[in-house]
N, C-alpha and C positions, 0 to 999 in steps of 0.2 A: 574583378581578380577571379577568376576561374576555382574559387575554393569549394569544396565537398564537405559536408559534415561527415566524420567518422563516428561511427557509433560502436562503442563498447559491447558486447555481449557476454554474458557468462551465463553457465549453469551454476545455479546456487545447489550445492549438495550439502551444506549444513543444515540443521534442526535450527528451530527459532532459538532454543537456549544456546548451543555452539555462537549464533552470530551474535546472541546479546554478550555472551563471555566474550567474542572475538572484538567487539564494540567497547566493553570497559575497559579492557587491557590498552586498545589504541589510544583510546581516549585519554587514560592515563598515564601512556606514552608519550602524548602530546602538551603533558603537563594541564590537562583541563578538567581535573577531578570534581571541579562543583556543578557544569553546568554539560560536561559531555562534548565529543566533537560537535563540529556544526557542519550542516550539509557542506557550505564550501570546505571545510576540512576534511572531509571525503572525496569530492572532486579532485581530481589530478594528483592522490595520491598514493602512496602504497597499499592502502587497505583493499582488500581485494575486491571488493565491490561500491558503486556507487551507492547515493542515498536514496536512489528512487527503489532499489531492489528492499533497502530497511524499509523506508515507506510502507512498502507494499505489503511487505513481511508483518509489520510491525503497525499498523494504520497510517504512521507519521512520526516524524523526529522527535517530538513532545512524547508521544507514548514509550518510544523505546528508552528518551531519556528516563521517563518515569518508573517503567521496568527494572534498567539498570541501578535507579537509584541515587540519579543526578535532580538537580533542581532545575525547572522548568525556567526558561525566561520571560515567556508571555506564552499566556493558553491559547489555543486555536481558535479561530472564529469558524465555520463551517457554514456552506450552506444549505446541507441536508444533514440530516440526521439518519441513521441506520435503519430506523422502522419507516421513515418517508421513503427509500431507496427500494423496502422490500415492499412498501405498498405500490410503488412504482411498475417495481418489477412483476408483482402479483397481477395488476389489472390490465399489463399488457398480456401476462399470459392466459388470462383470462378470455380477453379481446381475439389473440390471434388462436387460443386452445394449444396451445404447444408453447417450448420455450425459444425465446429470441437468438438468433446468431451474432457473434459478436459484430459483422457488417450490421445486422438489422436494426440492434442498438444504435449505434453509430447515424443510422438513417433517420431512426424515429427522432421525435422532439423530447428528449431525454439526456440525463447525465451523463458523462463519457464513461465508458469500461473503467476506466483508470478509476473512476471516483467509487465506483462499487467493487474496486480489488481492492481500495485501502480501506473503507469502512468495514468491509468484511474481512481485513486482514487475512488476505491469500491471494495467490497468484495465477487462478484456475476462477473463468466465469462459473465452471460445472460446479464449483462449491457453493458459490454465491449462488445460483440456482437450486440447488440441495438445500441450504440454508431456507432462502423465499419458501418454498413448496414445502417442507416441511410439514406436517399437521394440518395443513390445508387442503392437500387434494381430497377430492368427494366422490 
């Protein structure tokens, strides 16, 4: 069936607080006042961003729900902690003598860049590196 995936890309112009407010209003509009809108509710909906954007900005949907004041359905189980991820990147930094590019992170035996972005709640690897190297440069 020669189908191709179509990826919807969008530039996020809202602040975290604005995104949080948008999510709360959208959840209430759907009648999801107890737990908030789920990832499935956000996919193919009239909400301007998909769950991936919100996960990157807030770490994951449960963090978003918590910050919005909704109940959590179940706690997340994560393979890495933020401290472990910092140590992984710092070790590679010392090994190479510089920051690794995103391509190098993909090639190394490391967690994915999305894992780093979610745990550091950002959309930029430079911000992850800045936090990793803060107070560690000698």
